[in-house]
N, C-alpha and C positions, 0 to 999 in steps of 0.2 A: 426646239420643242422640248418641254420638260418631260423627263422619262417617268411615267407612272407605272408601277408594277401591276400587271393584270393577272388576276387569278380567277379561274373558273372553278367553282367549288361544287362538289357532287351532292352534296347533301340534298307601278309608276305608284308651310304656314308661318309667316313671320309674326307669330302670335305668342305671347309670353305668359307663362304661369306666374303666380305671385312669387315675390322675392323669397328665395330659399335661405335657410340659415347657413352660416359659414360651414364649409365642409372640411373635415380633417383630411390630411394627406392620404390616409388609408381609405376614407370614404370616397375621395375623388378617384383613387385607383380602382376601387371596387365598382363604382358607377361606370368607369371607362371600360373595365373588363366585361361587366354585365352587358353593356350596350353592344360592344364588339361581338360578343358571342351570340347575342340574339339576332343581330343584323346579318352576320355571316351564316347563321342557321337557315336563313330564308333563301339561300341560293339553291339552284338546281332546276329540275324539270317539273312542271306542275300543270294539272288540269285546273283551269280558273273558272269559277262559277260565280257570277255576281248578279244581283237583282236590287232594284230600288222601287219604292212605292210611297205615295203620299198617304198620310194617316189622318191629320187633323188640320182643318182650315182655320187660319187665324184672322183673315179679313172677312168681315160680314158680307155675305152674298157670294163669296167665292165658292165655286163648285169643285170639289176635290177631283183631280184627274184619276179616273179609275184604272188607267193603264198601268201595268207593271213592267218595268224595264228588266227583261229577262234575257240575257245574252245567249244562253245555250238551248233555246227552244228548238232550233232546227240545225244545230251544229255543235261542235265542241271547240272551245277556245283553250289553247295551251300557251304556256310561256316558259322560256328558258331565261333564268335570272342569274347573272354572274356579277362578281364583285371586283372592283378596282380599288386597290389601296393607294390613296393619294398622299396620305401622311399617317403617322401613328394615331392621330385623332380624327381622321376623315376617311370615310369609306363611301364609295358610290356603288349603288346597285342599279344595273341596267336591265330592264325588262325587254325581251324580244318576243313578240306575239305572233301567233299564226292560227288559222282555223282549219279544222278537218270536218268533212261531211259525216253524216250518220253512217256512211259506209267505211269510215276510218281513213279515207284518202285525203291527202293535202288539198286544200282549196288553192288553186293556182293564183298567184299574186297576192296572197293573204299575209305573207311574212313581212313584218315591219318592225322597225325600232320603235318600241312603245315608250311608256313613261319611264323616267329615271328617278331615283331617290338618292339624293346627296346628303349623307349623314355626317355631322361634325360635332364633336364633343367640345364644349366650352367655346363655341363660335363667338367671335367678337361682335357680330351684328347679324341682323336678318332683314328681309324685305317684307314689310307689312302692307297687305293689299287694302286700299281705301275704297276707290270706286273709279269708274271711267278708265279702266286699264292703267291705273296708276298704283305704284308701290313706293312707299316711303321707307327710309332707313331707320331701323330701331336698334339701339345699342343693347347688347346682351351682357356687357362687361360687369354689371352689378348683379347678375343672376348666375352664379357658378353652379356647376354640376348638371347642366342641361345638355341634352342631345337635340341639335337642330336638324329637323327633317325638311329638306328642300325638294319638293316634288316638281319635276320639270315636264315640259311639253315634248312633243315628238321632235322638235328642233332644239331641245335643251333650254328653251326660254322659260321665263317665270310661269309657274302655275299656282302653287301655294306653298307656304312655309309655316312651320310651327315648332316651338322649342319646349321640351319637357324632359323630365328625368324618367328613366325606366324604373318601374316600381320594384321595391325589394320586399322580400317576405311572401311573395305569391308563388303558387305552385308552378306557374309558367311565366316566362318573361312577358311583361305587360306595359304598354306605353300608350298614353292618350293625351290629346291636346285639342284646343278649340280656337277658332278665329275665323276671320272673313276670307272669302275666296271669290274668284270670278265664277260665272255660270259654267258648269261642266260642259264639255263637248258633247257628251251623250245627250244632253238636254237640247242644245241648239242644232246639232247635226242629225240626231236620230228621232228625237221627240218633237222637233220643230217648235220649241218654246221661245216666245219673245215677250212674255208678260212679266218678267222680273229680271233684275240685273245684278244681283249679288247673292251669294250663298254663305250663310253662317254655318260653318262646317265643324263638326266634332268627329274626330277619327280615333279609334282605339284598335291597336294591334295586339294580338295575343299569339305567341309563338309556341306551338305544341311540339311534341317530340319529332314528328315527321311532317306535319302540316302547319299552316298558319291561317289566321282569320283577321280580316279588317272589318270592323263594324263602324257604321256611320249613323249619326243622328244630326240632321241638318234642318235649317229653316231657310226657305226661299223668301227673299226680301226684295221689295221695291225701294230703291234708294234714290233720293232726289235732293240735291242741295244740302247734303249732310243729314237729311232726315230719313230714318229707316222705318218702313211700314212692313211688318211681317205678313207674308201671304199664306204660307202653308208649311206644315212640318213634313219632313221626309225621313224615312229610315231605309237603310241599305246594308248589305253585307257582301263581302267577297271572300269566298273560300278558296284557298290554294291547297290542292290535294296532290301530294307527291306522286310522281310517276318515275319509272326507270329512265335514266338519262337518254337512252336510245330513242325514246319517243319524241325527243326534241332535236333530232338530228337535222331537221330542216332549218331550225333556228341557228344551230351551231355552224352549219355551212354558210349561212347568210352572214354571220358575224365576221368570219375570218378575213375576208378581203376588205372589210370596212372599218376594222378596229382602229387602225392608225388614224383615219380621218376623224372618227368619233372622239379620239383623244385630243386632237387639235381643236375640234369643235368645242369640247368642254373647256379647254384652256382659253379659247377666244372669249367665251362667256365669262370666265373668271376675270378677264381684263375689264369687261364692261360692268359686271356686277361686283364692284370693288368696295361698296359701302360708302361711297363719297357723296352720292346725290340721289334724289328721287328719280325713279324710272317711270316714264309714261310711254306706252306703245301707241304708235300712230294707227288710226283706223284703217282697215283693209279697204281697198277700192277694187271695183270691177275692171278697171283699166290696166292693172298691173298684177303680176304674180304675187302671191302671199309670201311672207318670209319663209315659211316651211317649204313651199314649192321651190323657192330660189336656193335654199340650203340643200334640199334634196337633189336639185340639178347639179350643184357643185359637187356633192358627194359622188354622183354618177360620173362626172367629168374626171374625178381623181381616182376612180377605181383602177384604172390601168397605169397610174403613175407611181413612181417610187417615192413614197413619203418618208423613207429613211434618209433621203437626200435632204440636207438642211435647206438648200435653196428652194426645193419643191415644197417642203413643209412650210417655209416662211411665206411662200406665195399663196398656199392654201389658207394659212392663218389670216393674211391680209384680205383675201377675198371674203372670208367669213365675217371678219370684223366690219367690212364695208356693208355687207348685207344687213347685219344686225343693226348697225347704227343708222342705216337708211330707214329702218322701220321704227325708230324711236323719235319722239318729238324733241 
């Protein structure tokens, strides 16, 4: 298992912007330093408040959904975000989420490994979402100076990716990017939406002194045979408000026994997502466990095992790779 240095600091689109001009060596170093500083500043303990609402119908006759997706109506969602240095140009942020009731008490069973953000400066390629759970490989070698943000699912699988530079000359670090993505889990799981199959997503991150914000302007799209029919516009925002580290002790305790397995899991995905071929996920069936359920079960199995032992780590890696590949076409 490759040794990646884990750091918990106190302080979850393969879509490419237009070709950038050639960067000087100093400009490249400045962009690398600016990105690292902004990404690392987002680690720590946060109250997370996010909401999404439809604003403008694009399809004639479509009735805008009046519901607002508001996560904190009857609870508070918190996240502990920590950083993993994979290389001098690659940083992974892992979000660990949990809920507390209005009385401030932890909701039992709510702690979970949430989304991940894998950031890489001058990444050689990205996976661009097309449709039908398919991602194609897009070369980034002709677009220097970009930070690729790979947002991952709960099992570290593909969610969406996008490459852009952090803006310079702004009061606060600012990064924005647009591209296609699958339908979000909040829509299928919580809102029970089945009337569209693709999201044209624009995300903008702004990192303030202590807190940070992600704004989204999205279009829900019906895609069929390569033809896109916009359905409705959606806007959303997620505020991350810094809390004392002690308020995320439940997440910190959850991480410790699982960290070694998560590193092996990330490395297994690196072997699969190597930029060599198109990736298509097999549809889930009612007859078998989902990929997430199988990986979660493996994680549970290895909680009591010594993953510092090379043979045990290799066995875990092989088991993970088998599950991942079984769920690809």
